[in-house]
C-alpha positions in Angstrom: 15.9 -104.7 210.8 15.9 -101.8 213.3 13.7 -98.8 213.0 15.1 -95.4 211.9 13.2 -92.1 211.8 14.6 -88.6 211.5 13.3 -85.1 210.8 14.7 -81.7 209.9 12.5 -78.7 209.1 10.6 -75.8 210.5 8.5 -77.7 213.1 9.4 -79.3 216.5 11.1 -82.6 215.7 10.4 -84.7 218.8 6.6 -85.3 218.1 7.5 -86.7 214.7 10.3 -88.9 216.1 8.2 -90.5 218.9 5.3 -91.0 216.5 7.6 -92.6 214.0 9.2 -94.9 216.5 5.8 -96.2 217.6 4.9 -96.9 213.9 8.2 -98.8 213.5 8.3 -100.8 216.7 7.7 -104.1 214.8 11.2 -103.5 213.3 12.8 -103.6 216.7 11.7 -103.0 220.3 14.4 -104.1 222.8 15.7 -100.5 223.2 15.0 -97.1 221.8 16.6 -93.7 221.6 16.5 -90.1 220.2 19.3 -87.6 219.5 18.6 -84.0 218.8 20.5 -80.8 218.4 19.7 -78.2 221.0 21.6 -75.0 221.8 24.5 -76.1 219.5 25.0 -79.5 221.2 23.7 -83.0 220.7 21.3 -84.2 223.4 20.4 -87.9 223.8 17.5 -89.8 225.4 17.7 -93.6 225.5 15.8 -96.5 227.2 16.2 -100.2 227.4 12.7 -101.4 226.5 10.0 -100.6 224.1 9.5 -97.3 222.3 6.4 -96.5 224.4 8.8 -96.1 227.4 10.9 -93.6 225.3 7.7 -91.7 224.3 6.7 -91.4 228.0 10.2 -90.1 228.8 10.1 -87.6 226.0 6.6 -86.4 226.9 7.9 -85.4 230.3 11.0 -83.6 229.0 11.2 -80.1 227.6 13.1 -79.9 224.4 13.3 -77.3 221.7 14.7 -78.7 218.4 13.8 -78.9 214.8 16.3 -81.6 213.9 16.4 -85.1 215.4 17.0 -88.8 214.7 15.5 -91.8 216.5 15.9 -95.5 216.6 14.2 -98.7 217.7 16.8 -101.5 218.2 16.7 -105.2 217.5 19.9 -106.4 219.2 22.6 -108.0 217.1 25.9 -106.9 218.7 25.5 -106.5 222.5 22.6 -107.2 224.8 19.6 -104.9 225.1 20.7 -102.1 227.4 20.8 -98.3 227.6 24.5 -98.4 226.8 23.9 -100.4 223.6 20.8 -98.4 222.5 21.1 -96.0 219.5 21.8 -93.2 218.8 25.5 -93.7 219.4 27.8 -90.6 219.6 31.4 -90.0 218.8 34.0 -89.6 221.5 33.7 -85.8 221.5 29.9 -86.0 221.5 29.6 -83.9 218.4 28.4 -86.7 216.0 25.4 -89.0 216.5 24.4 -92.0 214.3 21.5 -94.4 214.1 22.3 -97.5 212.1 20.4 -100.4 210.6 22.7 -103.2 209.4 26.0 -104.8 210.4 29.5 -103.5 210.3 31.3 -106.8 209.6 34.8 -105.4 210.2 33.9 -103.4 213.3 36.4 -105.2 215.5 39.3 -104.2 213.3 38.0 -100.6 213.1 37.4 -100.4 216.8 41.0 -101.5 217.6 42.4 -99.0 215.1 40.3 -96.1 216.5 41.1 -97.0 220.1 44.8 -96.8 219.2 44.2 -93.3 218.2 42.5 -92.3 221.4 38.8 -92.9 220.6 36.7 -94.1 223.5 34.0 -96.8 223.2 31.2 -97.2 225.7 29.0 -99.9 224.1 29.3 -103.5 222.8 27.8 -102.5 219.4 29.3 -102.6 216.0 27.6 -99.3 215.3 29.7 -97.2 217.6 32.6 -97.3 215.2 30.6 -95.1 212.7 30.3 -91.9 214.7 33.9 -92.1 215.6 35.0 -92.7 212.0 33.0 -89.6 211.0 34.5 -87.6 213.9 37.9 -88.6 212.7 37.2 -87.5 209.1 35.9 -84.1 210.3 39.0 -83.6 212.4 41.3 -84.5 209.5 39.5 -82.0 207.2 37.6 -79.5 209.3 36.3 -77.6 206.3 34.6 -80.5 204.5 30.9 -81.0 204.3 29.3 -83.5 206.6 28.2 -85.6 203.7 31.8 -85.9 202.4 32.9 -86.9 205.9 30.3 -89.6 206.0 31.3 -90.8 202.6 34.9 -91.1 203.6 34.1 -92.8 206.8 31.9 -95.4 205.0 34.8 -96.2 202.6 36.4 -98.0 205.5 33.3 -100.1 206.3 32.5 -103.6 205.2 29.0 -104.9 205.6 25.5 -103.4 205.3 24.1 -100.1 206.5 21.2 -97.7 206.5 22.3 -94.7 208.6 21.2 -91.2 209.6 23.9 -88.8 211.0 23.7 -85.7 213.0 26.6 -83.3 213.7 26.5 -80.5 216.2 28.6 -78.5 213.8 26.1 -78.9 210.9 23.0 -78.0 212.9 20.3 -78.1 210.3 21.4 -81.2 208.4 20.9 -85.0 208.5 23.1 -87.0 206.2 21.8 -90.5 205.2 23.3 -93.4 203.3 22.3 -96.9 202.3 24.0 -100.1 201.4 22.0 -103.4 201.4 19.6 -101.8 204.0 16.6 -99.7 203.4 16.5 -95.9 203.7 13.5 -93.8 202.6 13.4 -90.0 202.5 10.1 -88.3 203.1 9.3 -84.9 201.6 6.8 -82.6 203.3 6.0 -78.9 202.9 7.6 -78.1 206.3 10.7 -80.3 206.1 12.3 -83.6 205.2 12.2 -87.0 206.9 14.3 -90.1 206.9 12.9 -93.6 207.8 13.8 -97.2 207.4 10.3 -98.0 206.3 7.7 -95.9 204.4 5.1 -96.9 207.0 6.6 -94.3 209.3 6.1 -91.6 206.7 2.4 -92.2 206.1 0.4 -89.2 207.2 3.3 -86.9 207.7 5.1 -86.8 204.3 3.6 -86.3 200.9 6.3 -87.8 198.7 9.3 -90.2 199.2 12.5 -91.3 197.6 14.1 -94.7 198.2 17.8 -94.5 198.4 19.7 -97.0 196.3 22.9 -98.8 197.3 25.9 -96.5 197.7 23.7 -93.4 197.6 24.0 -90.6 200.1 21.7 -87.7 200.7 21.8 -84.5 202.7 18.5 -83.4 204.3 18.8 -79.7 205.1 16.4 -77.0 206.2 18.2 -74.5 204.0 18.7 -76.3 200.6 16.7 -78.7 198.4 17.1 -82.4 198.8 20.5 -83.6 197.4 21.1 -87.2 196.5 24.5 -88.4 195.3 25.7 -91.8 194.2 26.0 -94.1 191.3 22.5 -93.6 189.9 21.6 -91.0 187.3 18.1 -90.0 188.5 16.0 -89.7 191.6 12.6 -91.4 191.5 9.9 -89.6 193.6 6.9 -91.6 194.7 3.7 -90.8 196.5 3.7 -91.9 200.2 1.0 -94.6 200.6 -1.7 -94.1 203.2 -1.4 -96.9 205.7 -2.4 -95.2 208.9 -6.0 -96.1 208.6 -5.0 -99.8 208.7 -3.5 -99.4 212.2 -6.9 -99.1 214.0 -7.8 -102.3 215.9 -11.5 -101.9 215.7 -13.2 -104.9 217.3 -10.0 -106.8 217.6 -7.6 -107.0 220.6 -4.3 -107.2 218.8 -2.9 -106.5 215.4 -2.2 -110.2 214.7 -5.8 -111.1 215.3 -6.9 -108.3 213.1 -4.6 -109.3 210.3 -5.7 -113.0 210.5 -9.3 -111.8 210.0 -8.3 -109.5 207.1 -7.3 -112.5 205.0 -10.5 -112.8 203.0 -9.9 -109.2 201.8 -6.2 -109.5 201.4 -6.5 -112.5 199.2 -9.2 -110.8 197.2 -6.8 -107.9 196.6 -4.1 -110.4 195.5 -6.5 -111.9 193.0 -8.1 -108.6 191.8 -7.5 -107.9 188.2 -5.4 -111.0 187.8 -7.8 -113.9 188.0 -10.6 -114.6 185.6 -12.3 -117.6 187.1 -15.0 -117.6 184.4 -12.6 -117.9 181.5 -10.1 -119.9 183.6 -7.1 -117.7 183.0 -4.6 -115.5 184.9 -3.0 -112.2 184.0 0.2 -111.2 185.8 1.4 -107.9 184.6 4.7 -108.1 186.5 5.7 -111.1 184.4 4.8 -109.8 181.0 8.3 -108.7 180.1 9.7 -112.1 181.0 6.9 -114.4 180.0 8.6 -115.9 177.0 11.7 -116.8 179.1 9.6 -118.1 182.0 7.5 -120.4 179.8 10.5 -122.3 178.5 12.3 -122.5 181.9 13.7 -126.0 182.6 13.7 -125.7 186.4 12.5 -123.4 189.2 14.3 -122.7 192.4 12.4 -121.0 195.1 14.5 -119.1 197.7 13.0 -117.7 200.9 13.3 -117.7 204.7 10.9 -118.5 207.6 7.2 -118.3 206.8 8.0 -117.4 203.2 10.0 -120.7 202.9 6.9 -122.7 203.9 4.8 -120.8 201.3 7.5 -121.8 198.8 7.0 -125.5 199.8 3.3 -125.1 199.0 4.2 -123.4 195.8 6.5 -126.2 194.8 3.7 -128.7 195.0 1.3 -126.5 193.1 3.8 -125.8 190.2 4.8 -129.4 189.9 1.1 -130.5 190.1 0.2 -128.4 187.0 3.3 -128.5 185.0 6.3 -130.9 184.5 8.8 -128.3 185.7 10.9 -129.5 188.6 10.9 -127.2 191.5 13.4 -126.9 194.4 12.9 -124.9 197.6 15.9 -123.5 199.3 16.6 -121.7 202.5 18.1 -118.5 201.2 20.6 -118.3 204.0 22.1 -121.6 202.9 21.7 -121.1 199.2 24.1 -118.1 199.1 26.9 -120.0 200.7 27.0 -123.4 199.0 27.9 -124.6 195.5 24.9 -124.2 193.3 24.1 -125.3 189.8 22.2 -122.7 187.8 22.1 -121.4 184.3 20.2 -119.1 181.9 17.4 -121.7 181.5 16.6 -121.7 185.2 14.2 -119.5 187.1 14.7 -118.3 190.7 11.6 -117.1 192.5 12.5 -115.1 195.6 9.8 -114.7 198.3 10.0 -112.0 201.0 7.1 -110.3 202.8 9.1 -107.2 203.5 11.1 -107.1 200.2 14.2 -106.5 202.4 15.2 -109.9 203.6 19.0 -109.8 203.4 19.6 -113.5 202.8 16.9 -113.5 200.1 18.3 -110.4 198.3 21.8 -112.0 198.4 20.4 -115.2 196.9 19.0 -113.3 194.0 22.3 -111.6 193.4 24.0 -114.9 193.5 21.5 -116.4 191.0 22.0 -113.5 188.7 25.7 -114.2 188.5 24.8 -117.5 186.8 22.4 -115.8 184.4 19.2 -117.2 185.9 15.9 -115.5 185.4 15.0 -113.9 188.8 11.5 -113.2 189.9 10.3 -111.7 193.2 7.1 -112.1 195.3 6.7 -109.4 197.9 4.1 -107.3 199.7 6.1 -104.1 199.6 6.6 -101.9 196.6 9.7 -99.7 196.4 11.8 -102.2 198.4 15.0 -103.9 197.4 13.6 -107.2 196.1 11.7 -105.6 193.1 14.8 -103.6 192.2 17.0 -106.7 192.0 14.7 -109.0 190.1 13.6 -109.2 186.4 9.9 -109.3 187.2 7.5 -110.6 189.8 4.2 -110.3 191.7 3.2 -107.7 194.3 0.9 -109.3 196.7 -1.3 -106.2 197.4 -2.2 -107.8 200.8 -2.2 -104.5 202.6 0.0 -103.4 205.5 1.0 -106.2 207.9 2.3 -104.8 211.2 2.3 -107.7 213.6 5.7 -109.3 213.6 4.4 -112.8 212.7 3.4 -113.0 209.1 -0.2 -114.1 208.5 -2.0 -112.6 205.5 1.2 -112.2 203.5 1.7 -116.0 203.9 -1.6 -116.9 202.4 -1.3 -114.3 199.6 2.2 -115.7 198.8 0.7 -119.1 198.2 -2.1 -117.5 196.1 0.6 -115.8 194.0 2.4 -119.0 193.5 -0.8 -120.7 192.5 -1.4 -118.1 189.9 2.1 -118.6 188.5 1.4 -122.3 188.4 -1.8 -121.6 186.4 0.0 -119.2 184.1 2.7 -121.8 183.3 0.1 -124.6 182.8 -1.8 -122.5 180.3 1.3 -121.5 178.3 3.4 -124.8 178.2 2.6 -127.6 175.9 3.1 -130.0 178.8 0.7 -128.0 181.1 -2.3 -129.7 182.6 -4.7 -127.1 181.3 -8.1 -128.6 182.3 -6.9 -129.1 185.9 -5.5 -125.6 185.9 -8.9 -124.2 184.9 -10.4 -125.9 187.9 -7.8 -124.4 190.2 -8.6 -121.0 188.7 -12.3 -121.4 189.6 -11.4 -122.7 193.1 -9.1 -119.8 193.8 -11.9 -117.4 193.1 -13.8 -119.1 196.0 -11.0 -118.7 198.5 -12.1 -115.4 200.1 -15.6 -116.7 200.9 -14.1 -120.0 202.1 -11.8 -118.1 204.4 -14.6 -116.2 206.0 -16.2 -119.5 206.8 -13.0 -120.8 208.4 -12.7 -117.7 210.6 -16.1 -118.5 212.1 -14.4 -121.3 214.1 -12.3 -118.9 216.2 -14.4 -119.6 219.4 -13.8 -123.3 219.0 -10.1 -122.8 218.4 -9.8 -120.6 221.5 -11.6 -123.3 223.5 -9.1 -125.9 222.4 -6.2 -123.6 223.1 -7.4 -123.0 226.6 -7.1 -126.8 227.2 -3.5 -127.1 226.0 -1.8 -123.7 226.5 0.4 -125.2 229.2 1.7 -127.9 227.0 5.5 -128.2 226.8 5.5 -129.5 223.3 3.1 -129.6 220.3 3.5 -131.7 217.2 2.1 -130.8 213.7 1.7 -133.5 211.0 0.4 -133.5 207.5 0.9 -135.1 204.1 1.3 -133.7 200.6 -0.4 -130.3 200.7 -0.9 -130.6 204.4 2.8 -130.9 205.1 3.8 -127.2 204.3 1.0 -125.8 206.5 2.0 -128.2 209.3 5.5 -126.8 209.2 4.2 -123.2 209.2 1.8 -124.0 212.1 4.7 -125.2 214.2 6.7 -122.1 213.4 3.7 -119.8 214.4 3.4 -121.6 217.7 7.2 -121.2 218.4 7.0 -117.5 217.4 3.8 -116.5 219.2 3.5 -118.8 222.2 7.2 -119.8 222.9 6.3 -123.5 222.8 8.6 -126.2 221.6 6.7 -127.1 218.4 7.7 -129.3 215.5 6.2 -130.0 212.1 6.7 -133.3 210.3 5.5 -135.1 207.2 3.2 -137.6 208.8 4.9 -140.5 207.0 8.1 -139.6 208.8 6.7 -140.2 212.3 7.8 -143.8 212.5 11.3 -142.8 211.4 12.1 -140.9 214.6 9.6 -138.2 215.7 7.4 -140.8 217.4 9.9 -140.8 220.2 8.6 -137.3 221.1 5.0 -138.6 221.6 4.0 -139.4 225.1 0.8 -139.4 227.0 -0.9 -136.0 226.7 1.2 -134.6 223.9 -1.0 -132.5 221.7 -0.7 -133.4 218.0 -2.4 -131.3 215.3 -3.1 -133.4 212.3 -4.0 -131.8 208.9 -6.4 -134.6 207.7 -8.2 -133.1 204.8 -10.1 -135.3 202.4 -7.9 -136.4 199.5 -5.8 -139.2 198.0 -3.8 -139.8 201.2 -6.5 -139.5 203.8 -6.4 -143.2 204.6 -2.7 -143.1 205.2 -3.1 -139.9 207.3 -5.7 -141.8 209.5 -3.1 -144.5 210.0 -0.6 -142.0 211.2 -3.1 -140.6 213.6 -3.7 -144.1 215.0 0.1 -144.3 215.6 0.0 -141.2 217.7 -3.2 -142.2 219.5 -1.7 -145.6 220.4 1.1 -143.7 222.3 -1.2 -141.5 224.3 -1.1 -138.4 222.1 -4.0 -135.9 222.0 -5.3 -135.6 218.5 -6.6 -132.2 217.2 -7.8 -133.0 213.7 -8.2 -130.3 211.1 -10.4 -132.0 208.5 -13.0 -131.4 205.8 -16.5 -130.8 207.2 -18.6 -133.9 206.9 -15.6 -136.2 207.0 -16.3 -139.0 209.4 -13.0 -140.9 209.2 -11.5 -139.2 212.2 -14.6 -139.0 214.4 -13.6 -142.0 216.6 -9.9 -141.3 216.9 -9.7 -137.5 217.3 -10.0 -135.7 220.7 -11.0 -132.5 218.9 -12.1 -131.8 215.4 -11.9 -128.4 213.6 -13.9 -128.5 210.4 -12.8 -126.8 207.1 -15.2 -126.1 204.2 -15.0 -128.5 201.2 -12.5 -127.2 198.7 -9.8 -128.5 196.3 -7.2 -130.4 198.2 -4.5 -128.3 196.5 -5.7 -125.2 198.5 -5.2 -126.9 201.9 -2.3 -124.7 203.0 -4.4 -121.5 202.4 -7.7 -122.8 203.8 -6.1 -124.3 207.0 -3.7 -121.4 207.7 -6.2 -119.2 209.7 -6.9 -122.1 212.0 -3.2 -122.6 212.9 -2.6 -118.8 213.1 -5.5 -118.4 215.5 -4.4 -121.4 217.5 -1.0 -119.9 218.0 -2.5 -116.5 218.7 -4.8 -117.7 221.5 -2.1 -120.0 222.9 0.2 -116.9 223.1 -2.4 -114.8 224.8 -3.1 -117.4 227.4 0.6 -117.7 228.1 1.0 -114.0 228.6 3.0 -113.3 225.4 3.0 -109.9 223.6 1.8 -111.5 220.4 2.3 -108.5 218.2 5.9 -108.1 219.2 7.2 -111.4 220.4 10.7 -111.6 222.0 13.9 -111.6 219.9 12.0 -111.3 216.6 11.6 -108.4 214.1 9.3 -108.0 211.1 12.0 -107.2 208.5 15.2 -109.1 208.7 17.6 -106.9 206.7 20.8 -108.3 208.1 22.3 -111.8 207.6 
């Protein structure tokens, strides 16, 4: 989940590298570094801290190099420090490597290399890689760098996306990928490598996504060479995402992306939803539609925020069809005994399309012959390549670490799948599905109305930002968004937050309620509102502070809530979507008041491409 950027060409490399690292800082930001070739030797610059610090250092340093690699780190092996920062070099200093992934057998390799005289200066798993490559170059001095990298990787167990420099191959960068993303950018003046196509926007014209087990040599002297198990190279246009980075009237990327949700949802629906005729067209499912329609069971696999979107999707699919749906943490699904078959469908949800646990879950499901579908916001990533079909969210670039607009678009995508199934199965609830179709079409305008409450939300946050604990409760469709609201507050404000089904309060969580504990209750109008009011009374009787999120005009909580945040009237089934901006903005303002860097919170990264 670290950020990789590299360049070899006819122009100065450092400006491209520092720019790329700033674009990729959401992938890792506890340390950063650059390695370049200058005067026949590798020169390194590393800092413990954010890439802005490295950019300042490089701005004050005179360098002359047309080939370089850079890295933002998200620590896995070893604490954030200069010594553990990438790039790592070999013992003789002639090979430098940046690495995204995990070398699972690094301890064994380190011991073996140390016995041969290789010296290690970091706690990282990555440092074995440059030493393995140095070893291969010493054993066969005449081999090409790519061959040395290939031989070195044959000893490695785990996942990697790497870029390699050698002082003895001064115009080349060798890259390789296995279960970790590597993208090659093609420009008129040279070649780039990155762990994310975002870093290529505005500097490269075309790109190639490396597949597993592929290697490539990027050279100033020869055309791009890709070798591996695949028979062809697919060249794609680099998407233009730079325009989306401007903050405009907003103070942070997270705030901006929360406010972009009316538009992001409109893009997710565009060309797919016909609310007049009450039908949905999902092009990514056309080739598998016959198999999907007759599925006996759906298993949704996801992690984090995507998991909570899956919980909302479970209720929507079961509400409009008779298909049983399970929602699994992908990280647990891949390591337990599972019961799947060709009549089952697995829906994998990943904002980045790179989530290692989710990709592994898909691979596991395919071993049992299940139909595998993907929902992601990123084209050209691993999830679409490993699934039989799916839905691209089209939500637009999401750069803040905490997912916001992807979350609501994921639920919208799941709602459209529910409608599609309802319309095509004999047991589908077609009339109800038509109503859901009409209501989905209203979501962008409803969302705009919700966002008008930001000032009220900020005022409430100002009262409780020093709270040590916050509880979120909801029932039915309110439960998944209560869980997601708690996660957002943990991520963005570092507050001990918990989400519970409201009916579970009396079975243990009430012990957490004491005088002054803020409790956010999702109390929308619906079949279970009376029961929700009773749960709120339980909290109030124990001194809890009630922040009720309810339908505008609903008077049932007027006398028991300390604060009320109104939501526009809408189908209860859409509660997780309509309520999401409220909880996102609450977390955002709580984080700001607590002095948190809300766009890049501690210990977290946007794309989790390691297990």
